[in-house]
N, C-alpha and C positions, 0 to 999 in steps of 0.2 A: 435338378441341377441348376436350372435358371433361378429358382427361388433362393438357393444357397448363394449363388453368385451375387444376386441382387442384395441379399442380406449382408454379405461381406462388403459390398460396395457402400451400402448405407452406413455401416459401422465405420468404415474408413473415412467417409465424408464427415461423420459426426466427430471423429477424433481430430480431423483436420480443423474443424470449427473450434474445438477446445484448444488446440495448439495455437490457433490464431488469437485466442483470448489471453495469451501470456501477458503478464504485467511487465511494464518497462520501468524498473526502479532506477532512480538516479541517486547520486551521493553528493552532488554539488548544488547547494541551495541557491546561490545566485543564478546559476543557469536554469534551475527549475522555476524560480520566480519569473525570470524573463520569459520562459516558455508559457507559464501560466497566464501571464499578462497578455501575451500575443494571442493565445488561444482562448482567452476568457474562461479560464478554469481555476479551480482551487488548488493550492499546494497541500498535499497530504504527507506530513512528516511522521514516520513511524519510528519512535524511539524504542529500541528493543535489545534484548540479549539473545541473539539468534541460536546460540548453541547451549544455553543453560536455563533460560527463563521458561517455565512451564506455561504460564499464562500467555506469553508471546507465541508459543507454539500452538496453543489453543486458538488464539486470534487468527493465526495464519491458517490453520486447518479448517476452522469453522466459518471464517469470513473471507479473508484475503485470497485464499486459494479456490474460491468458488467461481463458477462461470457467471453468476449473477453480479458479484462484485467486479469481476474483470470487465464485464460489459459496461457497468456503471462508471468504473474508473476510466475506461477508454474515452468516454464522452465528457467526463466532468472533472477529472483529477490529473495532476502531475504528481507522481509518487516519488518520495524521497525516503530512503532508508538511512536511519541514523543508528548504527549498530554498535553494541558494546559487548562483543563476544568474549568468552572466557578462554577458548582454545584456538579459535581461528585468528590468524595474524592479519592486522590491518597495517597499511603504510603509516608511517609517522605523521605525514601530512593529514591523512584522513582521520586518524585518531585525534589529532589536535582540533580539527574542524568539528568532529562529533562532540568532543568535550566542551568546546566553545558554545555549540548549540544547546547542549544540555544545561550549561550555566545560564545562557540567555533566557531560556524558557523555563528555568527552575524545575527541571524534571526531578521528581521525587521517587518514581518507581516505574517499572516496566510491565507491560507495554503502556506507553503513553502516545497518543496520536494528537499532534498539534495541527490545526488546519488554519492556513493563511489565505487571504485573498491575493489577487495578482499584484497588489501594491505592497504586499508583505505584512499587512495588518492581521493580527491574530483574530480569527472569527469563531474559534471553538476549540474544544479539547475533548477527547474520548479516551476510554480505556477498554479493556476486555469486558464484554457483556455477553451473556448467554442469549441464544435465540437465532443465531445464524446471521446471514447477510441482510435480511429485510429490516430489522430494527437499526442496524448500523447504517445502512443506506438512508433510512428515514431521518436519522439524526444528522447525517451529512446534508441532506436536502434542506433541513431547517437552517443550516449555517449559510446556505447560498442566498438566503433572503435578507 
């Protein structure tokens, strides 16, 4: 009985750790840039079609939803979601802001990740790539230098 109780307790603690790793996505780029500058982090803008884009869902499942990425993001990134859903409704203000960002960064397909430094200068661009979080994080590390 003690072993079972201890096992359940360990499982619960592990789940709490995973829950604590939840990503904090913003939708306001100016606020994200201010936060990135203050915290000496990069801005990670994920241009996506959340409810229709297959590659976007793969990027989320294989990279963005992993504990490894969540840990990395918490220390190094301010996350901005720039969504272009097919079925989900966005406010008119958010839709206009997302369209303006898409035009500014000349987004040609989804998913596209644009990475900015705290000053707002583009330091890199990524898309979906196979291999899970490790190569994705490695590419982000190169952008920090």
